[in-house]
C-alpha positions, 0 to 999 in steps of 0.5 A, a space after each residue: 821840869 828837869 834842868 841840866 847843869 853840865 859839869 854839875 848834874 841835874 836839878 830834879 822837879 818839885 824841889 827834890 834837889 840836885 843830883 850832883 856828880 861826885 855823889 855816893 850811891 847812898 846820897 843819890 839813892 836818898 834823893 831819888 827815893 824821895 820821888 813819888 815813884 822810885 824803884 830799884 832797877 832789875 839788872 839783866 846782866 851780872 857782869 863785873 869788872 872781874 869778867 874782863 881782862 882788858 880795860 877797853 872791854 870794861 869801858 865799852 861794857 860801861 858805855 853800853 850799859 851792860 856792866 853790872 853795878 848793884 850800888 847804882 840801881 835806883 831810878 825815879 819816874 817824874 811824869 813821863 820820864 825816868 832818871 837813872 844814875 851810873 857810877 864812874 870808871 876805874 877807881 871812881 865806881 863809888 861816885 856819880 859820873 853819869 845821869 840818864 834820862 829817857 821815857 818812863 815805863 809804859 803806864 806812867 802818867 803823861 805830863 808836861 815834864 820838860 828836860 831843859 838846858 839853858 832854857 831849851 826843852 831838849 825833848 820838846 822841840 824838833 831834833 834839828 831845831 835843838 841841835 841848831 842851838 847847842 854849842 859846837 861841836 855837835 856830831 853824830 855818835 859813831 856806832 859801836 863795833 858790836 851794836 851799830 846804831 839804829 836810831 839817830 844820836 849826837 854828842 855835844 862834847 862841850 856839855 858832856 851830853 849825848 842825845 838819842 831818839 827812840 823809833 817812835 820819837 817822831 824826829 824828837 830827842 827822847 833820851 839823853 846821857 849827861 856825864 861829869 868829867 873826868 869819868 875815870 876812863 882817861 887811862 883807857 882812851 880819850 873817848 867819852 861816849 865811844 871807846 876809841 880803843 876798839 872796845 867790845 863789851 861782849 868779848 869773852 862773854 857771849 862769844 
């Protein structure tokens, strides 16, 4: 079982410890590498902060996961879920700010790995049943300007939580992002899970 502790981090299974917001890359790496299955994730992009002139574009690149940050590339598989970690915004890239949990790569051994908040298995119940017990406000995530959402998503601001579905998830949440606050992007805009200043992480890169 993985247990979400909003504002604190995530308790890992089998006594592996707690990933805490504010950890350095090395501290998070040591904890994740203790898992039976861990590896360094291969980056598909090589973008850095220097590739962007405007902070809102950097913010959007961070939100969409295309900003390259080699210090935060360790991930760990627990049963049938995978945990990845992300550094923060401007001036806080050396501190753990975001934790992602999603389906493990195909071939991972199935298990009864629960992802729990306050006793609720977020992936183990129908999506609407989960939403009904989450603290309000719960709202659909606005689609990004450059990549409209193709699967359902909701954000739960009081928890710093975003839940989303894969097409094959059969009306259950299958991915989540938990963020610590502050994330470092306050100087850009008030958006936690979307750039409210019209960010575009691909501007000047693929256009």
